[in-house]
C-alpha positions, 0 to 999 in steps of 0.5 A, a space after each residue: 282413610 280419615 283424610 280422604 276416601 280410599 280403596 282397599 289397595 290404598 289403605 293396604 299400602 299404608 299398613 303392615 297387614 294383608 289386603 285380605 285382612 284390611 278387607 275383613 276389617 272394612 267389612 266389620 266396620 261397614 256392618 257396624 255403620 262406621 264406614 260406607 263403601 261406594 262402588 267405583 268400577 271394579 273396586 269400592 271407595 271407603 268413606 267414614 260414615 259420619 252418622 255411624 260415627 256419631 252414634 258410636 260417639 253418643 254410646 261412648 259418651 253414655 258409657 264414659 259418663 256412667 263409668 266415671 260416675 261409678 268411679 267417683 262414688 268408689 273414690 269418695 267411699 274410699 276416702 270416707 273409709 280412710 277417715 
């Protein structure tokens, strides 16, 4: 789906899971604003949602920044304890 928008059927063809499972995953991704669905005829065309992906990236950046800072403190304390 990253290369171009696709239907559930197109996505399912590339995976080893059922169409029902793909639909359930897409529902969760849609509710999380990571993909958006564009109705087209009897099906939906799924697109990556850049705005939602940007929000996820910002959250991950904040998470990793604080996690790495805590890790740095723990390593530095460990080194000091060994000396």
